[in-house]
N, CA, C and O atoms as a Maestro MAE file, in Angstrom:
{
 s_m_m2io_version
 :::
 2.0.0
}

f_m_ct {
 s_m_title
 :::
 protein
 m_atom[328] {
  # First column is atom index #
  i_m_mmod_type
  r_m_x_coord
  r_m_y_coord
  r_m_z_coord
  i_m_residue_number
  s_m_chain_name
  s_m_pdb_residue_name
  s_m_pdb_atom_name
  i_m_atomic_number
  :::
  1 25 6.733 -10.807 -48.430 1 A "MET " " N  " 7
  2 3 7.088 -11.141 -47.057 1 A "MET " " CA " 6
  3 2 5.817 -11.291 -46.228 1 A "MET " " C  " 6
  4 15 4.922 -10.448 -46.287 1 A "MET " " O  " 8
  5 25 5.749 -12.349 -45.473 2 A "LYS " " N  " 7
  6 3 4.598 -12.603 -44.612 2 A "LYS " " CA " 6
  7 2 4.622 -11.634 -43.422 2 A "LYS " " C  " 6
  8 15 5.671 -11.397 -42.823 2 A "LYS " " O  " 8
  9 25 3.456 -11.081 -43.092 3 A "TYR " " N  " 7
  10 3 3.361 -10.150 -41.974 3 A "TYR " " CA " 6
  11 2 3.540 -10.901 -40.665 3 A "TYR " " C  " 6
  12 15 2.818 -11.861 -40.397 3 A "TYR " " O  " 8
  13 25 4.493 -10.471 -39.851 4 A "ASP " " N  " 7
  14 3 4.776 -11.149 -38.583 4 A "ASP " " CA " 6
  15 2 4.440 -10.302 -37.364 4 A "ASP " " C  " 6
  16 15 4.569 -10.774 -36.235 4 A "ASP " " O  " 8
  17 25 4.008 -9.049 -37.572 5 A "GLY " " N  " 7
  18 3 3.629 -8.186 -36.457 5 A "GLY " " CA " 6
  19 2 4.787 -7.475 -35.798 5 A "GLY " " C  " 6
  20 15 4.582 -6.720 -34.847 5 A "GLY " " O  " 8
  21 25 5.996 -7.695 -36.276 6 A "LEU " " N  " 7
  22 3 7.161 -7.050 -35.680 6 A "LEU " " CA " 6
  23 2 7.467 -5.727 -36.369 6 A "LEU " " C  " 6
  24 15 7.179 -5.542 -37.552 6 A "LEU " " O  " 8
  25 25 8.046 -4.830 -35.620 7 A "ARG " " N  " 7
  26 3 8.562 -3.583 -36.180 7 A "ARG " " CA " 6
  27 2 9.985 -3.847 -36.665 7 A "ARG " " C  " 6
  28 15 10.603 -4.847 -36.298 7 A "ARG " " O  " 8
  29 25 10.487 -2.949 -37.483 8 A "SER " " N  " 7
  30 3 11.850 -3.118 -37.984 8 A "SER " " CA " 6
  31 2 12.858 -3.121 -36.834 8 A "SER " " C  " 6
  32 15 13.847 -3.852 -36.878 8 A "SER " " O  " 8
  33 25 12.608 -2.302 -35.802 9 A "CYS " " N  " 7
  34 3 13.528 -2.274 -34.661 9 A "CYS " " CA " 6
  35 2 13.500 -3.606 -33.893 9 A "CYS " " C  " 6
  36 15 14.522 -4.040 -33.361 9 A "CYS " " O  " 8
  37 25 12.332 -4.246 -33.840 10 A "SER " " N  " 7
  38 3 12.224 -5.541 -33.168 10 A "SER " " CA " 6
  39 2 13.015 -6.597 -33.927 10 A "SER " " C  " 6
  40 15 13.721 -7.407 -33.327 10 A "SER " " O  " 8
  41 25 12.890 -6.582 -35.261 11 A "ARG " " N  " 7
  42 3 13.641 -7.531 -36.080 11 A "ARG " " CA " 6
  43 2 15.147 -7.318 -35.917 11 A "ARG " " C  " 6
  44 15 15.919 -8.276 -35.863 11 A "ARG " " O  " 8
  45 25 15.553 -6.041 -35.840 12 A "LYS " " N  " 7
  46 3 16.975 -5.739 -35.669 12 A "LYS " " CA " 6
  47 2 17.486 -6.273 -34.329 12 A "LYS " " C  " 6
  48 15 18.575 -6.844 -34.269 12 A "LYS " " O  " 8
  49 25 16.724 -6.097 -33.271 13 A "CYS " " N  " 7
  50 3 17.122 -6.623 -31.954 13 A "CYS " " CA " 6
  51 2 17.287 -8.135 -32.004 13 A "CYS " " C  " 6
  52 15 18.234 -8.683 -31.441 13 A "CYS " " O  " 8
  53 25 16.360 -8.805 -32.679 14 A "MET " " N  " 7
  54 3 16.428 -10.266 -32.779 14 A "MET " " CA " 6
  55 2 17.633 -10.696 -33.611 14 A "MET " " C  " 6
  56 15 18.348 -11.626 -33.239 14 A "MET " " O  " 8
  57 25 17.858 -10.016 -34.741 15 A "THR " " N  " 7
  58 3 18.980 -10.355 -35.623 15 A "THR " " CA " 6
  59 2 20.314 -10.119 -34.924 15 A "THR " " C  " 6
  60 15 21.219 -10.951 -34.991 15 A "THR " " O  " 8
  61 25 20.423 -8.974 -34.254 16 A "ASP " " N  " 7
  62 3 21.677 -8.618 -33.574 16 A "ASP " " CA " 6
  63 2 21.827 -9.293 -32.212 16 A "ASP " " C  " 6
  64 15 22.896 -9.249 -31.604 16 A "ASP " " O  " 8
  65 25 20.743 -9.921 -31.739 17 A "LYS " " N  " 7
  66 3 20.720 -10.553 -30.413 17 A "LYS " " CA " 6
  67 2 21.131 -9.561 -29.320 17 A "LYS " " C  " 6
  68 15 21.941 -9.864 -28.443 17 A "LYS " " O  " 8
  69 25 20.530 -8.349 -29.411 18 A "LYS " " N  " 7
  70 3 20.809 -7.292 -28.438 18 A "LYS " " CA " 6
  71 2 19.507 -6.792 -27.838 18 A "LYS " " C  " 6
  72 15 18.473 -6.752 -28.506 18 A "LYS " " O  " 8
  73 25 19.571 -6.411 -26.572 19 A "GLN " " N  " 7
  74 3 18.409 -5.896 -25.864 19 A "GLN " " CA " 6
  75 2 18.038 -4.514 -26.385 19 A "GLN " " C  " 6
  76 15 18.913 -3.718 -26.723 19 A "GLN " " O  " 8
  77 25 16.755 -4.234 -26.449 20 A "CYS " " N  " 7
  78 3 16.293 -2.900 -26.802 20 A "CYS " " CA " 6
  79 2 16.599 -1.965 -25.630 20 A "CYS " " C  " 6
  80 15 16.437 -2.333 -24.467 20 A "CYS " " O  " 8
  81 25 17.039 -0.765 -25.957 21 A "THR " " N  " 7
  82 3 17.341 0.224 -24.915 21 A "THR " " CA " 6
  83 2 16.408 1.425 -24.999 21 A "THR " " C  " 6
  84 15 16.576 2.395 -24.259 21 A "THR " " O  " 8
  85 25 15.436 1.368 -25.886 22 A "GLN " " N  " 7
  86 3 14.519 2.489 -26.108 22 A "GLN " " CA " 6
  87 2 13.372 2.445 -25.098 22 A "GLN " " C  " 6
  88 15 12.253 2.067 -25.447 22 A "GLN " " O  " 8
  89 25 13.641 2.825 -23.862 23 A "LYS " " N  " 7
  90 3 12.655 2.736 -22.788 23 A "LYS " " CA " 6
  91 2 11.429 3.601 -23.016 23 A "LYS " " C  " 6
  92 15 10.386 3.350 -22.414 23 A "LYS " " O  " 8
  93 25 11.525 4.610 -23.866 24 A "GLU " " N  " 7
  94 3 10.370 5.454 -24.159 24 A "GLU " " CA " 6
  95 2 9.418 4.806 -25.171 24 A "GLU " " C  " 6
  96 15 8.303 5.291 -25.365 24 A "GLU " " O  " 8
  97 25 9.839 3.739 -25.804 25 A "CYS " " N  " 7
  98 3 8.989 3.024 -26.764 25 A "CYS " " CA " 6
  99 2 7.817 2.368 -26.037 25 A "CYS " " C  " 6
  100 15 8.005 1.772 -24.977 25 A "CYS " " O  " 8
  101 25 6.620 2.470 -26.589 26 A "ARG " " N  " 7
  102 3 5.451 1.883 -25.924 26 A "ARG " " CA " 6
  103 2 5.469 0.354 -25.960 26 A "ARG " " C  " 6
  104 15 4.673 -0.283 -25.268 26 A "ARG " " O  " 8
  105 25 6.349 -0.240 -26.743 27 A "MET " " N  " 7
  106 3 6.470 -1.699 -26.811 27 A "MET " " CA " 6
  107 2 7.534 -2.236 -25.849 27 A "MET " " C  " 6
  108 15 7.719 -3.449 -25.746 27 A "MET " " O  " 8
  109 25 8.226 -1.346 -25.149 28 A "PHE " " N  " 7
  110 3 9.308 -1.737 -24.240 28 A "PHE " " CA " 6
  111 2 8.741 -2.387 -22.984 28 A "PHE " " C  " 6
  112 15 7.810 -1.867 -22.369 28 A "PHE " " O  " 8
  113 25 9.311 -3.528 -22.610 29 A "ILE " " N  " 7
  114 3 9.042 -4.159 -21.316 29 A "ILE " " CA " 6
  115 2 10.393 -4.524 -20.709 29 A "ILE " " C  " 6
  116 15 11.332 -4.844 -21.438 29 A "ILE " " O  " 8
  117 25 10.493 -4.481 -19.436 30 A "ASP " " N  " 7
  118 3 11.753 -4.812 -18.763 30 A "ASP " " CA " 6
  119 2 11.827 -6.324 -18.598 30 A "ASP " " C  " 6
  120 15 11.663 -6.854 -17.500 30 A "ASP " " O  " 8
  121 25 12.079 -7.008 -19.714 31 A "TYR " " N  " 7
  122 3 12.145 -8.475 -19.721 31 A "TYR " " CA " 6
  123 2 13.221 -8.879 -20.724 31 A "TYR " " C  " 6
  124 15 12.942 -9.088 -21.904 31 A "TYR " " O  " 8
  125 25 14.441 -8.986 -20.241 32 A "THR " " N  " 7
  126 3 15.594 -9.175 -21.120 32 A "THR " " CA " 6
  127 2 15.597 -10.502 -21.871 32 A "THR " " C  " 6
  128 15 16.250 -10.607 -22.910 32 A "THR " " O  " 8
  129 25 14.894 -11.511 -21.382 33 A "ASP " " N  " 7
  130 3 14.856 -12.800 -22.083 33 A "ASP " " CA " 6
  131 2 14.294 -12.655 -23.494 33 A "ASP " " C  " 6
  132 15 14.606 -13.459 -24.372 33 A "ASP " " O  " 8
  133 25 13.479 -11.650 -23.712 34 A "GLU " " N  " 7
  134 3 12.873 -11.437 -25.029 34 A "GLU " " CA " 6
  135 2 13.184 -10.034 -25.535 34 A "GLU " " C  " 6
  136 15 12.332 -9.348 -26.100 34 A "GLU " " O  " 8
  137 25 14.434 -9.630 -25.315 35 A "TYR " " N  " 7
  138 3 14.987 -8.382 -25.852 35 A "TYR " " CA " 6
  139 2 14.227 -7.124 -25.435 35 A "TYR " " C  " 6
  140 15 14.283 -6.116 -26.139 35 A "TYR " " O  " 8
  141 25 13.527 -7.162 -24.319 36 A "ASN " " N  " 7
  142 3 12.790 -6.004 -23.774 36 A "ASN " " CA " 6
  143 2 11.683 -5.507 -24.696 36 A "ASN " " C  " 6
  144 15 11.362 -4.319 -24.682 36 A "ASN " " O  " 8
  145 25 11.109 -6.373 -25.480 37 A "CYS " " N  " 7
  146 3 10.097 -5.957 -26.455 37 A "CYS " " CA " 6
  147 2 8.865 -6.855 -26.353 37 A "CYS " " C  " 6
  148 15 8.966 -8.076 -26.474 37 A "CYS " " O  " 8
  149 25 7.701 -6.241 -26.130 38 A "CYS " " N  " 7
  150 3 6.482 -7.050 -26.021 38 A "CYS " " CA " 6
  151 2 6.129 -7.692 -27.363 38 A "CYS " " C  " 6
  152 15 5.528 -8.765 -27.382 38 A "CYS " " O  " 8
  153 25 6.484 -7.069 -28.471 39 A "LEU " " N  " 7
  154 3 6.205 -7.668 -29.778 39 A "LEU " " CA " 6
  155 2 6.999 -8.952 -29.979 39 A "LEU " " C  " 6
  156 15 6.489 -9.919 -30.546 39 A "LEU " " O  " 8
  157 25 8.237 -8.963 -29.518 40 A "ILE " " N  " 7
  158 3 9.054 -10.177 -29.605 40 A "ILE " " CA " 6
  159 2 8.486 -11.254 -28.678 40 A "ILE " " C  " 6
  160 15 8.482 -12.432 -29.035 40 A "ILE " " O  " 8
  161 25 8.007 -10.864 -27.491 41 A "SER " " N  " 7
  162 3 7.380 -11.829 -26.580 41 A "SER " " CA " 6
  163 2 6.208 -12.530 -27.254 41 A "SER " " C  " 6
  164 15 6.074 -13.751 -27.176 41 A "SER " " O  " 8
  165 25 5.370 -11.753 -27.908 42 A "ILE " " N  " 7
  166 3 4.202 -12.314 -28.591 42 A "ILE " " CA " 6
  167 2 4.639 -13.166 -29.775 42 A "ILE " " C  " 6
  168 15 4.103 -14.253 -29.989 42 A "ILE " " O  " 8
  169 25 5.601 -12.683 -30.539 43 A "TYR " " N  " 7
  170 3 6.103 -13.402 -31.707 43 A "TYR " " CA " 6
  171 2 6.666 -14.761 -31.308 43 A "TYR " " C  " 6
  172 15 6.396 -15.765 -31.968 43 A "TYR " " O  " 8
  173 25 7.444 -14.797 -30.235 44 A "GLU " " N  " 7
  174 3 8.102 -16.034 -29.820 44 A "GLU " " CA " 6
  175 2 7.174 -16.990 -29.072 44 A "GLU " " C  " 6
  176 15 7.379 -18.203 -29.120 44 A "GLU " " O  " 8
  177 25 6.157 -16.468 -28.384 45 A "ASN " " N  " 7
  178 3 5.339 -17.317 -27.516 45 A "ASN " " CA " 6
  179 2 3.898 -17.509 -27.971 45 A "ASN " " C  " 6
  180 15 3.244 -18.457 -27.535 45 A "ASN " " O  " 8
  181 25 3.397 -16.654 -28.817 46 A "GLY " " N  " 7
  182 3 1.980 -16.724 -29.194 46 A "GLY " " CA " 6
  183 2 1.111 -16.394 -27.995 46 A "GLY " " C  " 6
  184 15 1.446 -15.515 -27.201 46 A "GLY " " O  " 8
  185 25 0.001 -17.093 -27.863 47 A "ASN " " N  " 7
  186 3 -0.892 -16.865 -26.721 47 A "ASN " " CA " 6
  187 2 -0.170 -17.193 -25.420 47 A "ASN " " C  " 6
  188 15 0.536 -18.196 -25.318 47 A "ASN " " O  " 8
  189 25 -0.361 -16.326 -24.427 48 A "MET " " N  " 7
  190 3 0.271 -16.537 -23.128 48 A "MET " " CA " 6
  191 2 -0.782 -16.533 -22.034 48 A "MET " " C  " 6
  192 15 -1.856 -15.952 -22.189 48 A "MET " " O  " 8
  193 25 -0.465 -17.182 -20.942 49 A "THR " " N  " 7
  194 3 -1.361 -17.178 -19.789 49 A "THR " " CA " 6
  195 2 -1.240 -15.849 -19.062 49 A "THR " " C  " 6
  196 15 -0.293 -15.094 -19.280 49 A "THR " " O  " 8
  197 25 -2.204 -15.573 -18.199 50 A "LEU " " N  " 7
  198 3 -2.141 -14.355 -17.390 50 A "LEU " " CA " 6
  199 2 -0.892 -14.351 -16.520 50 A "LEU " " C  " 6
  200 15 -0.296 -13.299 -16.287 50 A "LEU " " O  " 8
  201 25 -0.499 -15.511 -16.045 51 A "ARG " " N  " 7
  202 3 0.697 -15.624 -15.212 51 A "ARG " " CA " 6
  203 2 1.950 -15.264 -16.016 51 A "ARG " " C  " 6
  204 15 2.830 -14.570 -15.508 51 A "ARG " " O  " 8
  205 25 2.037 -15.728 -17.266 52 A "GLU " " N  " 7
  206 3 3.188 -15.408 -18.118 52 A "GLU " " CA " 6
  207 2 3.244 -13.914 -18.431 52 A "GLU " " C  " 6
  208 15 4.323 -13.322 -18.445 52 A "GLU " " O  " 8
  209 25 2.104 -13.315 -18.677 53 A "ILE " " N  " 7
  210 3 2.042 -11.878 -18.953 53 A "ILE " " CA " 6
  211 2 2.467 -11.093 -17.715 53 A "ILE " " C  " 6
  212 15 3.251 -10.148 -17.811 53 A "ILE " " O  " 8
  213 25 1.949 -11.486 -16.557 54 A "GLY " " N  " 7
  214 3 2.313 -10.825 -15.309 54 A "GLY " " CA " 6
  215 2 3.800 -10.907 -15.032 54 A "GLY " " C  " 6
  216 15 4.402 -9.942 -14.561 54 A "GLY " " O  " 8
  217 25 4.397 -12.054 -15.323 55 A "GLU " " N  " 7
  218 3 5.837 -12.231 -15.123 55 A "GLU " " CA " 6
  219 2 6.623 -11.233 -15.969 55 A "GLU " " C  " 6
  220 15 7.597 -10.644 -15.501 55 A "GLU " " O  " 8
  221 25 6.200 -11.049 -17.202 56 A "ARG " " N  " 7
  222 3 6.894 -10.125 -18.099 56 A "ARG " " CA " 6
  223 2 6.706 -8.664 -17.687 56 A "ARG " " C  " 6
  224 15 7.603 -7.844 -17.878 56 A "ARG " " O  " 8
  225 25 5.558 -8.345 -17.129 57 A "LEU " " N  " 7
  226 3 5.266 -6.962 -16.744 57 A "LEU " " CA " 6
  227 2 5.644 -6.646 -15.299 57 A "LEU " " C  " 6
  228 15 5.635 -5.486 -14.887 57 A "LEU " " O  " 8
  229 25 5.974 -7.681 -14.537 58 A "GLY " " N  " 7
  230 3 6.347 -7.468 -13.141 58 A "GLY " " CA " 6
  231 2 5.148 -7.211 -12.242 58 A "GLY " " C  " 6
  232 15 5.257 -6.516 -11.232 58 A "GLY " " O  " 8
  233 25 3.988 -7.781 -12.616 59 A "ILE " " N  " 7
  234 3 2.771 -7.646 -11.804 59 A "ILE " " CA " 6
  235 2 2.158 -9.025 -11.618 59 A "ILE " " C  " 6
  236 15 2.553 -9.977 -12.292 59 A "ILE " " O  " 8
  237 25 1.199 -9.141 -10.711 60 A "SER " " N  " 7
  238 3 0.579 -10.436 -10.446 60 A "SER " " CA " 6
  239 2 -0.410 -10.799 -11.552 60 A "SER " " C  " 6
  240 15 -0.908 -9.934 -12.273 60 A "SER " " O  " 8
  241 25 -0.682 -12.099 -11.667 61 A "PHE " " N  " 7
  242 3 -1.661 -12.532 -12.666 61 A "PHE " " CA " 6
  243 2 -3.045 -12.007 -12.323 61 A "PHE " " C  " 6
  244 15 -3.863 -11.787 -13.216 61 A "PHE " " O  " 8
  245 25 -3.319 -11.800 -11.026 62 A "ALA " " N  " 7
  246 3 -4.618 -11.246 -10.621 62 A "ALA " " CA " 6
  247 2 -4.771 -9.812 -11.140 62 A "ALA " " C  " 6
  248 15 -5.855 -9.413 -11.566 62 A "ALA " " O  " 8
  249 25 -3.679 -9.042 -11.101 63 A "ARG " " N  " 7
  250 3 -3.727 -7.670 -11.619 63 A "ARG " " CA " 6
  251 2 -3.907 -7.668 -13.133 63 A "ARG " " C  " 6
  252 15 -4.619 -6.823 -13.675 63 A "ARG " " O  " 8
  253 25 -3.263 -8.615 -13.816 64 A "VAL " " N  " 7
  254 3 -3.444 -8.739 -15.272 64 A "VAL " " CA " 6
  255 2 -4.910 -9.024 -15.575 64 A "VAL " " C  " 6
  256 15 -5.468 -8.455 -16.513 64 A "VAL " " O  " 8
  257 25 -5.537 -9.893 -14.795 65 A "LYS " " N  " 7
  258 3 -6.950 -10.223 -14.981 65 A "LYS " " CA " 6
  259 2 -7.824 -8.986 -14.768 65 A "LYS " " C  " 6
  260 15 -8.774 -8.761 -15.518 65 A "LYS " " O  " 8
  261 25 -7.507 -8.189 -13.753 66 A "GLN " " N  " 7
  262 3 -8.270 -6.959 -13.507 66 A "GLN " " CA " 6
  263 2 -8.172 -6.013 -14.707 66 A "GLN " " C  " 6
  264 15 -9.173 -5.438 -15.135 66 A "GLN " " O  " 8
  265 25 -6.973 -5.860 -15.238 67 A "ILE " " N  " 7
  266 3 -6.763 -4.986 -16.390 67 A "ILE " " CA " 6
  267 2 -7.522 -5.524 -17.604 67 A "ILE " " C  " 6
  268 15 -8.147 -4.760 -18.340 67 A "ILE " " O  " 8
  269 25 -7.466 -6.829 -17.807 68 A "GLU " " N  " 7
  270 3 -8.183 -7.458 -18.920 68 A "GLU " " CA " 6
  271 2 -9.687 -7.219 -18.807 68 A "GLU " " C  " 6
  272 15 -10.336 -6.885 -19.798 68 A "GLU " " O  " 8
  273 25 -10.239 -7.386 -17.618 69 A "THR " " N  " 7
  274 3 -11.675 -7.209 -17.397 69 A "THR " " CA " 6
  275 2 -12.109 -5.782 -17.723 69 A "THR " " C  " 6
  276 15 -13.127 -5.576 -18.383 69 A "THR " " O  " 8
  277 25 -11.339 -4.801 -17.262 70 A "VAL " " N  " 7
  278 3 -11.656 -3.400 -17.542 70 A "VAL " " CA " 6
  279 2 -11.562 -3.112 -19.037 70 A "VAL " " C  " 6
  280 15 -12.426 -2.437 -19.596 70 A "VAL " " O  " 8
  281 25 -10.522 -3.619 -19.682 71 A "ALA " " N  " 7
  282 3 -10.342 -3.378 -21.117 71 A "ALA " " CA " 6
  283 2 -11.482 -3.984 -21.930 71 A "ALA " " C  " 6
  284 15 -11.995 -3.347 -22.850 71 A "ALA " " O  " 8
  285 25 -11.876 -5.200 -21.597 72 A "LEU " " N  " 7
  286 3 -12.981 -5.840 -22.312 72 A "LEU " " CA " 6
  287 2 -14.292 -5.092 -22.105 72 A "LEU " " C  " 6
  288 15 -15.091 -4.973 -23.034 72 A "LEU " " O  " 8
  289 25 -14.519 -4.589 -20.900 73 A "ALA " " N  " 7
  290 3 -15.733 -3.808 -20.623 73 A "ALA " " CA " 6
  291 2 -15.743 -2.521 -21.441 73 A "ALA " " C  " 6
  292 15 -16.782 -2.136 -21.977 73 A "ALA " " O  " 8
  293 25 -14.594 -1.855 -21.542 74 A "LYS " " N  " 7
  294 3 -14.506 -0.632 -22.343 74 A "LYS " " CA " 6
  295 2 -14.758 -0.924 -23.809 74 A "LYS " " C  " 6
  296 15 -15.439 -0.158 -24.491 74 A "LYS " " O  " 8
  297 25 -14.211 -2.032 -24.298 75 A "MET " " N  " 7
  298 3 -14.423 -2.402 -25.697 75 A "MET " " CA " 6
  299 2 -15.892 -2.696 -25.958 75 A "MET " " C  " 6
  300 15 -16.434 -2.321 -26.997 75 A "MET " " O  " 8
  301 25 -16.524 -3.360 -25.021 76 A "LYS " " N  " 7
  302 3 -17.951 -3.680 -25.173 76 A "LYS " " CA " 6
  303 2 -18.787 -2.404 -25.159 76 A "LYS " " C  " 6
  304 15 -19.705 -2.249 -25.965 76 A "LYS " " O  " 8
  305 25 -18.470 -1.495 -24.248 77 A "ASP " " N  " 7
  306 3 -19.200 -0.223 -24.151 77 A "ASP " " CA " 6
  307 2 -19.067 0.619 -25.414 77 A "ASP " " C  " 6
  308 15 -19.989 1.341 -25.793 77 A "ASP " " O  " 8
  309 25 -17.915 0.518 -26.057 78 A "ASN " " N  " 7
  310 3 -17.657 1.283 -27.262 78 A "ASN " " CA " 6
  311 2 -18.027 0.528 -28.534 78 A "ASN " " C  " 6
  312 15 -17.701 0.968 -29.636 78 A "ASN " " O  " 8
  313 25 -18.700 -0.597 -28.387 79 A "SER " " N  " 7
  314 3 -19.114 -1.441 -29.505 79 A "SER " " CA " 6
  315 2 -17.950 -1.884 -30.366 79 A "SER " " C  " 6
  316 15 -18.118 -2.091 -31.568 79 A "SER " " O  " 8
  317 25 -16.775 -2.035 -29.779 80 A "LEU " " N  " 7
  318 3 -15.617 -2.524 -30.510 80 A "LEU " " CA " 6
  319 2 -15.493 -4.032 -30.401 80 A "LEU " " C  " 6
  320 15 -14.687 -4.652 -31.094 80 A "LEU " " O  " 8
  321 25 -16.289 -4.610 -29.536 81 A "PHE " " N  " 7
  322 3 -16.164 -6.034 -29.247 81 A "PHE " " CA " 6
  323 2 -17.562 -6.630 -29.261 81 A "PHE " " C  " 6
  324 15 -18.456 -6.139 -28.571 81 A "PHE " " O  " 8
  325 25 -17.754 -7.672 -30.035 82 A "SER " " N  " 7
  326 3 -19.092 -8.273 -30.075 82 A "SER " " CA " 6
  327 2 -19.078 -9.734 -29.751 82 A "SER " " C  " 6
  328 15 -20.128 -10.375 -29.745 82 A "SER " " O  " 8
  :::
 }
 m_bond[327] {
  # First column is bond index #
  i_m_from
  i_m_to
  i_m_order
  :::
  1 1 2 1
  2 2 3 1
  3 3 4 2
  4 3 5 1
  5 5 6 1
  6 6 7 1
  7 7 8 2
  8 7 9 1
  9 9 10 1
  10 10 11 1
  11 11 12 2
  12 11 13 1
  13 13 14 1
  14 14 15 1
  15 15 16 2
  16 15 17 1
  17 17 18 1
  18 18 19 1
  19 19 20 2
  20 19 21 1
  21 21 22 1
  22 22 23 1
  23 23 24 2
  24 23 25 1
  25 25 26 1
  26 26 27 1
  27 27 28 2
  28 27 29 1
  29 29 30 1
  30 30 31 1
  31 31 32 2
  32 31 33 1
  33 33 34 1
  34 34 35 1
  35 35 36 2
  36 35 37 1
  37 37 38 1
  38 38 39 1
  39 39 40 2
  40 39 41 1
  41 41 42 1
  42 42 43 1
  43 43 44 2
  44 43 45 1
  45 45 46 1
  46 46 47 1
  47 47 48 2
  48 47 49 1
  49 49 50 1
  50 50 51 1
  51 51 52 2
  52 51 53 1
  53 53 54 1
  54 54 55 1
  55 55 56 2
  56 55 57 1
  57 57 58 1
  58 58 59 1
  59 59 60 2
  60 59 61 1
  61 61 62 1
  62 62 63 1
  63 63 64 2
  64 63 65 1
  65 65 66 1
  66 66 67 1
  67 67 68 2
  68 67 69 1
  69 69 70 1
  70 70 71 1
  71 71 72 2
  72 71 73 1
  73 73 74 1
  74 74 75 1
  75 75 76 2
  76 75 77 1
  77 77 78 1
  78 78 79 1
  79 79 80 2
  80 79 81 1
  81 81 82 1
  82 82 83 1
  83 83 84 2
  84 83 85 1
  85 85 86 1
  86 86 87 1
  87 87 88 2
  88 87 89 1
  89 89 90 1
  90 90 91 1
  91 91 92 2
  92 91 93 1
  93 93 94 1
  94 94 95 1
  95 95 96 2
  96 95 97 1
  97 97 98 1
  98 98 99 1
  99 99 100 2
  100 99 101 1
  101 101 102 1
  102 102 103 1
  103 103 104 2
  104 103 105 1
  105 105 106 1
  106 106 107 1
  107 107 108 2
  108 107 109 1
  109 109 110 1
  110 110 111 1
  111 111 112 2
  112 111 113 1
  113 113 114 1
  114 114 115 1
  115 115 116 2
  116 115 117 1
  117 117 118 1
  118 118 119 1
  119 119 120 2
  120 119 121 1
  121 121 122 1
  122 122 123 1
  123 123 124 2
  124 123 125 1
  125 125 126 1
  126 126 127 1
  127 127 128 2
  128 127 129 1
  129 129 130 1
  130 130 131 1
  131 131 132 2
  132 131 133 1
  133 133 134 1
  134 134 135 1
  135 135 136 2
  136 135 137 1
  137 137 138 1
  138 138 139 1
  139 139 140 2
  140 139 141 1
  141 141 142 1
  142 142 143 1
  143 143 144 2
  144 143 145 1
  145 145 146 1
  146 146 147 1
  147 147 148 2
  148 147 149 1
  149 149 150 1
  150 150 151 1
  151 151 152 2
  152 151 153 1
  153 153 154 1
  154 154 155 1
  155 155 156 2
  156 155 157 1
  157 157 158 1
  158 158 159 1
  159 159 160 2
  160 159 161 1
  161 161 162 1
  162 162 163 1
  163 163 164 2
  164 163 165 1
  165 165 166 1
  166 166 167 1
  167 167 168 2
  168 167 169 1
  169 169 170 1
  170 170 171 1
  171 171 172 2
  172 171 173 1
  173 173 174 1
  174 174 175 1
  175 175 176 2
  176 175 177 1
  177 177 178 1
  178 178 179 1
  179 179 180 2
  180 179 181 1
  181 181 182 1
  182 182 183 1
  183 183 184 2
  184 183 185 1
  185 185 186 1
  186 186 187 1
  187 187 188 2
  188 187 189 1
  189 189 190 1
  190 190 191 1
  191 191 192 2
  192 191 193 1
  193 193 194 1
  194 194 195 1
  195 195 196 2
  196 195 197 1
  197 197 198 1
  198 198 199 1
  199 199 200 2
  200 199 201 1
  201 201 202 1
  202 202 203 1
  203 203 204 2
  204 203 205 1
  205 205 206 1
  206 206 207 1
  207 207 208 2
  208 207 209 1
  209 209 210 1
  210 210 211 1
  211 211 212 2
  212 211 213 1
  213 213 214 1
  214 214 215 1
  215 215 216 2
  216 215 217 1
  217 217 218 1
  218 218 219 1
  219 219 220 2
  220 219 221 1
  221 221 222 1
  222 222 223 1
  223 223 224 2
  224 223 225 1
  225 225 226 1
  226 226 227 1
  227 227 228 2
  228 227 229 1
  229 229 230 1
  230 230 231 1
  231 231 232 2
  232 231 233 1
  233 233 234 1
  234 234 235 1
  235 235 236 2
  236 235 237 1
  237 237 238 1
  238 238 239 1
  239 239 240 2
  240 239 241 1
  241 241 242 1
  242 242 243 1
  243 243 244 2
  244 243 245 1
  245 245 246 1
  246 246 247 1
  247 247 248 2
  248 247 249 1
  249 249 250 1
  250 250 251 1
  251 251 252 2
  252 251 253 1
  253 253 254 1
  254 254 255 1
  255 255 256 2
  256 255 257 1
  257 257 258 1
  258 258 259 1
  259 259 260 2
  260 259 261 1
  261 261 262 1
  262 262 263 1
  263 263 264 2
  264 263 265 1
  265 265 266 1
  266 266 267 1
  267 267 268 2
  268 267 269 1
  269 269 270 1
  270 270 271 1
  271 271 272 2
  272 271 273 1
  273 273 274 1
  274 274 275 1
  275 275 276 2
  276 275 277 1
  277 277 278 1
  278 278 279 1
  279 279 280 2
  280 279 281 1
  281 281 282 1
  282 282 283 1
  283 283 284 2
  284 283 285 1
  285 285 286 1
  286 286 287 1
  287 287 288 2
  288 287 289 1
  289 289 290 1
  290 290 291 1
  291 291 292 2
  292 291 293 1
  293 293 294 1
  294 294 295 1
  295 295 296 2
  296 295 297 1
  297 297 298 1
  298 298 299 1
  299 299 300 2
  300 299 301 1
  301 301 302 1
  302 302 303 1
  303 303 304 2
  304 303 305 1
  305 305 306 1
  306 306 307 1
  307 307 308 2
  308 307 309 1
  309 309 310 1
  310 310 311 1
  311 311 312 2
  312 311 313 1
  313 313 314 1
  314 314 315 1
  315 315 316 2
  316 315 317 1
  317 317 318 1
  318 318 319 1
  319 319 320 2
  320 319 321 1
  321 321 322 1
  322 322 323 1
  323 323 324 2
  324 323 325 1
  325 325 326 1
  326 326 327 1
  327 327 328 2
  :::
 }
}
């Protein structure tokens, strides 16, 4: 089986066409169009714009950019990103 990046629960949601209700899951997003799962969002859409990410998270694209900038700086500081 080819690796698709989905968890078994994500595949089950897609197969059953039911929204995830596990709000404590770290992959949960309040975006019912993609079964409330960020893994399904990525699987179905691939690369997304900052605006698309913000829409799914309920924040502005400018805030997504701020978060991205901080994360990239941390990765660079920790030599995780070259």
